[in-house]
C-alpha positions in Angstrom: 13.3 -4.5 24.2 10.7 -5.0 21.1 12.3 -6.4 17.9 11.0 -4.8 14.8 10.0 -6.6 11.9 11.5 -5.9 8.3 8.4 -4.4 6.9 8.1 -2.5 10.7 11.2 -1.5 10.3 10.2 -0.5 6.3 7.3 1.4 7.1 9.9 3.3 9.7 12.0 3.9 7.4 9.9 5.5 4.6 8.7 7.6 6.8 12.4 8.9 8.8 12.6 8.9 5.5 10.0 12.3 5.3 7.6 10.3 3.0 4.5 11.1 2.9 2.9 7.4 1.7 -1.1 7.3 2.2 -2.4 10.7 2.5 -4.8 10.8 6.0 -8.1 10.0 6.2 -10.5 13.6 7.2 -10.2 13.1 11.3 -13.8 12.0 12.5 -14.1 9.8 8.9 -14.1 6.3 9.3 -12.1 4.6 6.1 -13.4 2.7 3.7 -12.1 -1.0 3.8 -14.6 -2.4 1.5 -11.0 -1.8 -1.1 -9.1 -2.8 1.7 -10.8 -6.1 1.9 -10.3 -6.6 -2.1 -7.0 -5.9 -2.6 -6.4 -9.0 0.1 -9.1 -11.0 -1.8 -6.5 -10.5 -4.8 -3.4 -11.5 -3.5 -5.2 -14.2 -1.6 -6.1 -15.4 -4.7 -3.6 -15.4 -6.3 -1.1 -16.6 -3.9 0.5 -13.6 -3.5 -0.4 -12.8 -0.1 2.4 -13.9 1.8 4.8 -13.4 -0.3 3.7 -9.7 -0.2 3.0 -9.8 3.4 7.1 -11.0 3.9 8.6 -9.2 1.4 6.6 -6.4 0.8 5.0 -5.6 -3.1 7.2 -4.0 -5.7 6.3 -2.0 -8.0 6.7 -2.8 -10.9 4.2 -6.4 -9.9 1.5 -4.2 -9.1 1.4 -2.1 -12.1 1.6 -5.2 -14.3 -1.8 -5.9 -12.6 -3.3 -3.5 -14.1 -2.7 -0.2 -10.8 -2.5 2.7 -12.1 -0.6 5.3 -10.3 -2.8 8.1 -9.8 -2.3 12.0 -11.1 0.4 13.3 -8.9 2.1 10.8 -7.7 5.7 11.0 -7.7 6.6 6.6 -7.7 10.1 7.7 -7.6 10.0 8.7 -4.3 8.5 5.2 -2.8 9.9 2.2 -0.9 10.0 -0.3 -3.3 8.8 -2.7 -2.9 5.9 -1.6 -0.8 5.1 -2.7 2.4 2.2 -4.4 3.3 1.0 -2.2 5.9 1.5 0.8 3.0 -0.2 -0.8 0.5 -3.6 -1.3 2.6 -3.1 2.4 4.2 -3.5 3.0 0.6 -6.0 0.8 -0.6 -8.4 2.5 2.7 -7.7 6.3 1.5 -10.7 5.7 -1.7 -9.3 9.5 -3.7 -6.4 9.9 -2.1 -4.6 7.1 -2.9 -1.7 7.3 -4.5 -3.0 4.2 -6.5 -6.0 3.3 -9.1 -6.5 -0.5 -7.9 -8.7 -2.0 -10.7 -10.9 -4.1 -8.3 -11.5 -1.1 -6.0 -13.7 0.1 -9.0 
């Protein structure tokens, strides 16, 4: 029997609710991981990585450090806090991401 972690359960719940959290990259296109690596570095440099990995990233915290919702993002429909897996996938989504990250400029 496979046990679900709270992080996995949050992501499963979000997907089960029919939320399309991160648009899929076009078929055959490799995601650009530069932005994701910069996001991980930001979290680590600010002592947040383990907390976000365990508990998720509150949207208000992301906004407080300069992350902005992309036009058309319905923030109210997103799980809050965002699971780390969703945050990392959004960083890899490039121009299709839900948020604009200042360290990905």
